[in-house]
N, C-alpha and C positions, 0 to 999 in steps of 0.2 A: 700098339700101332706100328712100330718099326717092323715087326715080323709080317704084319698084314701088307705093308707097302712093298716089302721085298717079294712076297708071294704074288702080288699084283704085277710086279715087274717081270717076274718069271713067267706068269701066265701070258702076258703080252708077247714075250719072246717066243713062247711055245706056239702061239697062234701064227706068228710071222714066220717062224722056221717051217711050220707045216706048209704054208703057202709057197715058200721058196723051193720046197721039195716036190710040190705038186702044182706048179704053175699051170700046166696044160689043162688040168681039170677046171680051173677057175676061168681060163680064157674062153671056154666053150659054154659058159653059163650066162643066162640073161639076168640083168640086175632086177631085183625085186623092189616093189614100191615101199615096203617096210621090212624091218628085220624079221626073218622067219621065226615062228614060234619055237621051232626045234632048237635045243641047246647044242646040237651036234654040229660043231663048227666045220666039219668036213662037208656039209651040205650047203653052206652059205655061199653067196656070190662074193666077188672080190671087194666091192664097195662096203658090204656089211662087215667083212673081215677086217678091212683097213680101219673102219670106224671103231670097231671093238678094240683093236690093237691100240689105237690112239687113246681111247677111253681109259684103258688099263695102265698105259704108260703115264698118262696125265695123273691118274689117281695115285700111282706109286710115288709121284714127286710132290704130292701135297704135304703141307707142314714141313717145308724145307729146312727150317731151323733145327728141328729134331734130327733130321738126316745129316745136316752139316756138323752137328755136335757129336755125332757118332763116328769115332775113328774106324778106319777100315779093318783094323785088327779085330774088331767085333765079329767079323765074318770069316776070319782065318780058317776055321774048321771046314768051311764049304768052298774055299777058294783054291785055285791052283796058283801058288805063290811064285812070283817072279822077282828076282833080286832088284831092289831099288824102285820097284813099280809104284810103291806108295808115295814116292816123291811127286808123281803125276796124278795119282788117284788117292789122295790122303783120307777121304771120308766116304761113308756109305752113300752120301749124296752124289759124289763124283762118279762112283760106280754105276748107280742107277741112272743118272743123267746120260752117261755115255752109252749105256745099253739102249736107252731111248733114242739117242742120236743115230745109232746104227740103223734104226728104222726110219727116222725122219730124213736122213740123208739119201735114201734110196732114189734111184733114177727110174723106178718102175713107171713105164709109159702108159700102161693100160688102166691106171687109176683114173676114174672120171674126174674132169676138172670143170668148174663152172665158167661161164662167159667172163666173169670178173676175177679170174684166177690171179692170185698173188704172183708178182714177178720181182726178181732181184734186179732192179733196173736203175738204181742210183749209185753214184760213186761213193757215197758215204759208207756203204756196207763194206768197202775195201779200205777204209781209213784206219788209223791207229786205234787201239782198244779203248782209249779214253773217249774218243769221238763216238765209236760204235755203241758203247753202253748207254749213251745219252739219247740214242735214236728212239723215236716212238714207233714201235712195230705193231701196227694195227691194219686189219683188212676185213672186208666182208667175207673173204675166203678164210674163215677162222680155222678150218681144219686142214689148210694147206700144209703139206709136209715141210716145204721149204720155210714157210713162215714160222712154224713150230720149231724147226731146227735153229733158226736165227734167234728166236726168243730164248731157247735153252742156252745157246752160246752167250747171250747177254747175261743170263743168270749166273752161269759158271764163271765168266770173266769178272763180273761184279763181285762174286763171292771170293775170288782169289786175288783181287786187285791190290790188296794191302798185305799179302803174305810176306813174311820175312824171307822165305825161300821162294823165288819167282818161277821155279821149274813148272809147277802146275799151270800157272798163268800163261807162260810162254807156250807150253804144249797145246793148251786149248785155243789160244789165240792163233797159232799157226794153223791148227785144224780149221778154225773158223774162216781164215783168209783163203785157204785152199778150197774150201767148200764154196765160198762166194765166187772165187775165180772160175770154178767149174760151171756154175749155174747162172752167172750174171749175163745180162744182155748189153752191158757197157762195152763199147768197141775197143777202148785202149786199156783194158783191165790189167794186162801184164805190166805196162809201164807204171800204173798206179800201185800195183802190188809190189813191185820192186822198190819203189820209193817208201812204201809203208814198212816193208821189211827192214830197210836201212834206218828209218826213223826209230823203229822199235829196238833195233840193235843198239843204237846210240843210248837209249834210255837205260839199258841194262848191260852196258859194255863190259863191266868188270866181273860179271857173274859167269861161272862156267856154262850155265845153261844158255847163255847168249849165243853160243856157237851153233845152236839149233837154227837161229836166224841166219848165221853165216852160210850154213848148208843150203837153206832155201834160196838165198841170194846167188850162191854159186850155181845152183840148178838152173835158175833163170838165165844167168849169163851164159852158161853152157848151151842152153837151147837157142839163145840169140846168136851165138857164135856159129852154130851148126846151120843156121838159115841165112 
């Protein structure tokens, strides 16, 4: 099962990379009423491709306990190893989830959205991680990229919430907060974000990885000073 899920993740990535390299072809195509019978993804419309990418990323993250119990060293023969990277991506689950997040975080504007499209419109999405993981993330727009990104962030933060080394938690929590800040419709998002970074910093003040929060706080203060 582990090998199958890794291959599903790779397939989803290949589909998405093909789109990124051939955007102009997809922009000129009419959306079809149903998925084309052809398995040649080069002939699909954008919505069909996005749905397939979502399907395979979702399938690759099924049975998360199995993936979470598999250390990333399992995949060393096929990885480009970076020093200390496993502090932030310690398991196979972390690797596959972050691969999926690269897709769900896209700002691709040509993807069709329904009238009831999910929006990041509540301040709770910008709160500390203990508040965030308790939020009920549901919407009629179940294939919303932003909704799926937030759900994955919840899963990752919940998974790392009690780690002895908080590096992976801090890293994914910062990524979550910056993602929300980029896409939220809340008007005073920067003020809330600054307060959240300060609160999170206090919770892990003695850990070396806490300096990642210091850096984000400094960036916000620098931006405020320049304006």
